[in-house]
C-alpha positions as CSV (number, residue, x, y, z in Angstrom):
1,X,-2.5,-25.5,-5.4
2,X,-5.5,-21.9,-5.0
3,X,-4.1,-19.0,-2.8
4,X,-6.9,-16.3,-1.4
5,X,-4.5,-13.6,-0.9
6,X,-5.7,-10.1,1.0
7,X,-3.9,-7.3,2.1
8,X,-5.9,-5.3,4.8
9,X,-4.3,-1.6,4.1
10,X,-5.0,1.5,5.7
11,X,-6.2,3.1,2.5
12,X,-7.7,0.0,0.5
13,X,-8.3,-3.2,0.6
14,X,-6.7,-6.0,-2.0
15,X,-7.8,-9.0,-3.1
16,X,-5.8,-12.2,-5.5
17,X,-7.8,-15.2,-6.2
18,X,-4.5,-17.3,-7.9
19,X,-3.7,-20.7,-9.0
20,X,-0.6,-21.8,-8.0
21,X,2.8,-24.0,-8.5
22,X,6.1,-23.2,-6.8
23,X,5.3,-20.3,-5.7
24,X,4.7,-19.3,-8.3
25,X,1.5,-17.4,-10.1
26,X,0.4,-19.6,-12.2
27,X,-3.8,-18.1,-13.3
28,X,-5.1,-15.4,-11.3
29,X,-8.7,-15.8,-11.2
30,X,-9.3,-12.5,-8.7
31,X,-8.3,-9.1,-8.4
32,X,-9.8,-6.3,-6.9
33,X,-9.6,-3.6,-5.1
34,X,-11.6,-1.3,-2.0
35,X,-11.2,1.7,-0.8
36,X,-11.6,1.6,2.8
37,X,-9.7,4.8,4.8
38,X,-9.4,2.0,7.5
39,X,-6.5,4.6,8.9
40,X,-9.3,7.3,9.4
41,X,-8.5,9.1,12.7
42,X,-6.6,7.1,13.6
43,X,-2.6,8.6,13.5
44,X,-5.1,11.0,15.8
45,X,-7.1,9.0,17.9
46,X,-4.6,5.6,18.0
47,X,-7.7,4.0,17.4
48,X,-10.7,2.8,14.4
49,X,-13.6,5.2,13.1
50,X,-16.6,3.1,13.9
51,X,-17.3,4.8,10.7
52,X,-13.9,3.0,9.0
53,X,-15.0,0.1,10.5
54,X,-18.3,-0.5,8.9
55,X,-16.4,0.6,5.3
56,X,-14.2,-2.3,6.5
57,X,-17.0,-4.8,7.5
58,X,-19.0,-3.9,4.4
59,X,-16.1,-5.1,2.3
60,X,-14.2,-8.0,4.3
61,X,-18.0,-9.5,3.6
62,X,-18.0,-9.3,0.4
63,X,-14.5,-10.6,-0.1
64,X,-15.2,-13.9,2.1
65,X,-17.8,-14.1,-0.6
66,X,-16.2,-14.4,-2.9
67,X,-13.2,-16.5,-1.3
68,X,-15.7,-18.6,-0.2
69,X,-16.9,-19.6,-3.2
70,X,-13.4,-19.9,-4.5
71,X,-12.7,-23.1,-2.5
72,X,-8.5,-21.9,-1.6
73,X,-7.0,-24.8,-0.4
74,X,-5.1,-21.9,1.5
75,X,-6.0,-18.1,3.0
76,X,-3.7,-15.4,3.7
77,X,-3.8,-12.3,4.5
78,X,-2.6,-9.5,6.3
79,X,-3.4,-6.0,8.2
80,X,-0.5,-3.0,8.5
81,X,-0.2,0.5,10.2
82,X,-3.1,1.0,10.6
83,X,-3.7,-2.0,12.7
84,X,-0.5,-1.6,14.0
85,X,-1.2,0.9,15.1
86,X,-5.1,1.0,16.7
87,X,-5.7,0.1,20.3
88,X,-9.0,-1.4,19.0
89,X,-7.7,-3.9,16.1
90,X,-9.9,-6.5,18.9
91,X,-13.1,-4.9,16.9
92,X,-10.9,-5.7,13.2
93,X,-9.8,-8.3,14.1
94,X,-13.5,-9.5,15.4
95,X,-15.4,-8.0,12.1
96,X,-13.3,-11.0,9.7
97,X,-13.1,-14.2,11.2
98,X,-16.9,-13.2,10.8
99,X,-16.2,-12.8,7.7
100,X,-14.4,-16.1,7.6
101,X,-10.8,-14.0,6.7
102,X,-7.9,-15.0,10.1
103,X,-6.2,-11.5,9.9
104,X,-2.3,-11.5,10.9
105,X,-0.5,-7.6,11.6
106,X,3.0,-7.3,10.5
107,X,5.1,-5.8,10.7
108,X,6.9,-2.9,9.6
109,X,10.0,-4.5,8.7
110,X,8.3,-7.1,7.0
111,X,6.2,-5.4,4.8
112,X,9.1,-3.9,3.0
113,X,10.6,-6.4,2.3
114,X,7.0,-8.7,0.9
115,X,7.0,-5.8,-1.0
116,X,10.1,-6.0,-2.8
117,X,10.4,-9.2,-3.4
118,X,6.9,-9.2,-4.9
119,X,7.3,-5.7,-6.8
120,X,10.7,-6.7,-7.9
121,X,9.6,-10.4,-9.7
122,X,9.2,-9.7,-13.0
123,X,10.1,-5.6,-13.2
124,X,14.2,-6.7,-12.3
125,X,14.3,-10.2,-11.7
126,X,18.7,-9.9,-10.8
127,X,19.2,-5.9,-11.1
128,X,19.5,-4.1,-8.4
129,X,16.2,-2.0,-7.7
130,X,15.3,0.3,-4.6
131,X,11.4,-0.1,-3.9
132,X,8.9,2.6,-2.1
133,X,5.9,1.2,-1.5
134,X,3.8,4.8,-0.4
135,X,0.3,3.4,1.8
136,X,-2.1,4.7,3.5
137,X,-0.6,5.1,7.0
138,X,3.0,4.6,6.1
139,X,5.7,4.1,3.4
140,X,7.8,1.6,3.1
141,X,11.6,1.7,1.4
142,X,13.6,-0.6,0.5
143,X,17.0,-1.0,-1.5
144,X,18.6,-4.9,-2.5
145,X,18.7,-7.5,-5.1
146,X,16.8,-9.9,-5.9
147,X,18.0,-13.5,-4.2
148,X,20.7,-10.9,-2.8
149,X,20.5,-8.7,0.3
150,X,17.6,-6.2,1.3
151,X,17.3,-3.6,3.2
152,X,13.9,-2.7,4.1
153,X,12.6,0.5,6.0
154,X,8.8,0.9,7.5
155,X,8.2,5.2,7.6
156,X,5.5,6.6,10.0
157,X,4.0,8.8,6.9
158,X,1.2,7.5,4.3
159,X,-0.7,9.7,2.2
160,X,-4.1,9.3,4.6
161,X,-1.4,10.0,7.9
162,X,-0.1,13.5,6.0
163,X,-3.2,14.1,4.5
164,X,-5.1,14.4,9.0
165,X,-2.4,16.2,9.5
166,X,-1.8,18.6,7.2
167,X,-5.1,19.0,4.3
168,X,-7.6,21.5,6.2
169,X,-9.1,21.5,2.7
170,X,-9.7,22.7,-1.3
171,X,-7.3,23.6,-2.6
172,X,-4.3,22.6,-1.3
173,X,-1.8,26.1,0.6
174,X,1.0,25.8,-0.8
175,X,2.2,25.9,3.3
176,X,0.3,23.1,3.7
177,X,2.9,21.2,0.4
178,X,6.0,23.1,1.9
179,X,4.8,21.3,5.7
180,X,4.1,18.1,3.9
181,X,7.7,18.7,1.8
182,X,9.4,19.4,5.6
183,X,7.6,16.4,7.1
184,X,8.2,14.0,4.3
185,X,12.5,14.7,4.7
186,X,12.8,14.1,8.5
187,X,11.7,10.6,7.9
188,X,13.9,10.3,4.7
189,X,16.8,11.6,6.8
190,X,16.4,9.0,9.5
191,X,16.4,5.6,6.4
192,X,18.9,3.2,6.9
193,X,22.5,4.6,4.6
194,X,21.8,0.7,3.9
195,X,18.6,2.4,1.5
196,X,20.5,5.6,0.9
197,X,23.4,4.3,-1.0
198,X,20.4,1.8,-2.4
199,X,21.6,1.3,-6.6
200,X,18.9,0.8,-9.1
201,X,15.9,2.2,-10.4
202,X,13.0,3.2,-8.2
203,X,10.3,1.1,-8.9
204,X,7.0,2.2,-6.8
205,X,3.7,0.2,-5.7
206,X,0.4,0.4,-4.2
207,X,-2.7,3.5,-5.2
208,X,-0.7,6.4,-4.7
209,X,1.6,6.3,-7.6
210,X,-0.4,3.3,-10.3
211,X,-3.4,6.8,-10.1
212,X,-1.7,8.9,-11.3
213,X,0.3,7.2,-13.7
214,X,-3.6,6.6,-15.0
215,X,-4.2,10.7,-14.9
216,X,-1.1,11.3,-16.4
217,X,-2.1,8.5,-19.1
218,X,-5.7,10.0,-19.5
219,X,-7.1,6.3,-19.7
220,X,-9.4,4.5,-16.1
221,X,-7.2,2.4,-13.9
222,X,-5.9,-0.6,-15.9
223,X,-3.1,-2.1,-14.5
224,X,-1.8,-3.5,-18.0
225,X,-1.1,-0.5,-19.0
226,X,0.2,0.9,-15.5
227,X,2.7,-2.0,-15.2
228,X,6.3,-1.1,-15.8
229,X,5.4,2.8,-16.9
230,X,8.1,5.3,-16.0
231,X,7.1,8.6,-14.5
232,X,9.4,11.3,-14.9
233,X,10.8,13.0,-11.7
234,X,9.6,16.4,-13.8
235,X,5.7,15.2,-14.7
236,X,5.2,14.4,-10.8
237,X,6.0,17.0,-9.7
238,X,4.2,18.5,-12.6
239,X,1.4,17.4,-11.7
240,X,1.9,17.8,-7.8
241,X,1.4,21.6,-8.6
242,X,-1.4,20.8,-10.7
243,X,-2.8,18.3,-8.1
244,X,-3.0,20.6,-5.6
245,X,-4.4,23.1,-7.3
246,X,-7.5,21.3,-7.3
247,X,-10.6,22.0,-5.9
């Protein structure tokens, strides 16, 4: 079966054109990511910014053309945090429908569970692990075991949301970094105890950790080299200081 899958997030839009058999991807025809920053100003205005909708429309038109050329049996498109929060989400739906892409907004809890299943498929197929998905508008934190019970929670903190709330310019001021640390800490205090007590390796997905991995490796984005790359806490802390100090 030929599938077109789209993850229309708060910062990036992902498109995957693939062949699937028995729930497993057998061949990838096209894999693309575009930064749309759909969540621009949503945290403040609770609505999509006109500029963000223009970027989204441009991207969806391109994706729609590629999907039609691929002629999939099914098109599966989901939208996440920004679409959950924006009061003018109908305008986004109109743009997507005109591009031939019907979109479904999923809950944060469902987003967390889907993220977990996708992340551990080949990295930790049988063992227990934790997964973190740092998005533009929200971050999902999940703990569990493949084939077993999964505990997931979506938190209203993401790279776009935190940047708009706390960062006023570059270099980022130490006080702004500290305010972000405190805000993240407050969100994490509200995590389900079952998630806090989760065991196993921590698997990070989405643009923030994968971009950091590319920076550490000193390469352009290459999914094959980045997939499974290990980032230590010391390395992450070191790059936080370096990146915050850049203009």
